[in-house]
Residue, then its C-alpha position, 0 to 999 in steps of 0.5 A: m500500499k506505501k509503494l502503490f501510494v508514493l508511485l501514485i503521488v507523482s501522477i498530475a491532473l491535466q487540469g484544475c491548477a492555478v496561482y490566484d494572487w489576484f483574488s482575496t486570500p483565504t489566510a491560513s488562519k480562516s482555514l485552520n480555523k474554518d467550522n467543521f474542519s479538523w486537521v493534523s498538521d505539522t511543520t517541517d522545514k519552513v513548510a507547515y503540513h495540514f491534512y484534513k483529519g481521518s483522511y490519511s494515515k500517518e505512513e501516507m502523510q509522511a509519503v507526501k511529506n517526503y515527496m514535497q521535501k524532494s521536490i522543494q528541494r529540486t527547486l532550491s537547487l535549480i534557481n541556486q538558492k539554499e533555502y526558502p525565508a518564508t514559512i509555506d502553509f500547506f493544505v492537504t484534502p481529500s476532495k475538490d469539494k473541501i478545496q471549494e468550501l476553504t477557498d469558494r473555488t474548485g480544483n485540484a490545487f491553488a498557490y496563493q504565492k504571495d501570502n506562501i499558502i497552497y491547497a491541493v488533493i490527495a485522493k484515494d484515487g492516488k491523483i495529487n497536486g502541490s509539487r507544482q505550486f510550490n515551484y510557483t510560490i518559490v520561484g515566483n517570490l523569489w524571481g517575480t512572476s514572468d510569462v505564463w509558458l515560463e512559470k509552467g514550464f519552469a514547475i513542470f521541468s522541475d519534476d521532469n516529469w508529465h503524467g508518469y512520462k519524461i518531459h523530452e522523451l514525450n515530447k519526441y512523442l508529441l513530435d512523431k505525432n505531428k502535435l508540437l506547437s510552434i514556439s511562437d504559439l506556444f509563447n503567445k496562444f499558450k492558454s488557448n492551446p490544449t493543456a495536453f500539449a502546451y504544457p509538457q512541450a513548455g516543459s520540455l522547451v525550458k528543460y533544453l533552454y536552462e540545460k544547454y545554456g545555463i540558468e544566467k540566461f534563463k533567469t534574465l528571460w524570466q525576467k525580461g520575457s519572451g519578447s526578449i529570447e532572441k536577443i538573450y540567446g544570440k539566435s533567432l527563434a526558428e533556430i531555437e526551436k530547431e535546436w530543441k527538436n533537434e535535441i528531443k529527437k535523440y530520445d526513445a519514444q517508445g511504450i508512450d500511449y499519450l492521450m491521442 
């Protein structure tokens, strides 16, 4: 059961994840004291975990903590940061309905970046959100906000996983199936394109840019935005796209069966 739970928590839902700093924030105090809600709380390495009482075993709660701490350390290492200066409140519930009661919104995970609060679902079907929201919160508060495709892509790169597949391998599959967006469409029409294709592609492109050219150029891209990409990397958009596709062609897509 423990092994199954750990394997399942890496599953990431396609939709229902968001950052909501522009809405009124349901504070951690209000959530902790919400009528008819009880929590099992514990603070580990500047994350205050709040599990909906009665829904998770000690082993399940520890598995979540271990996975999230590993994810947080991965994010911090990618941005050359030893630690995150604030405590993040992480509320874990068994259903979207519980999140809606707490936030007046429905979905699998929400990050209130500026307030360092994250809500996520871990249901008995094994699906979980939350690791990407930690990335959004940490990077957004330390580096500032960026273009949507960069924010989503960096979080997916940090996991190097999309629905159980390594992101370069999955993008090789999408390339073979002629499902990749042009980089121009990825930059300018990210929200209007299918999540199933735009999100993993953003992750793969970010992975390529970060690993090929390093953190400093990527951080500059993050802060200046997509319009500066040619100047930052000294290459045309067409050259960058060609380089990236040549990189993912090296990967093996056999065995991938993805949403077609």
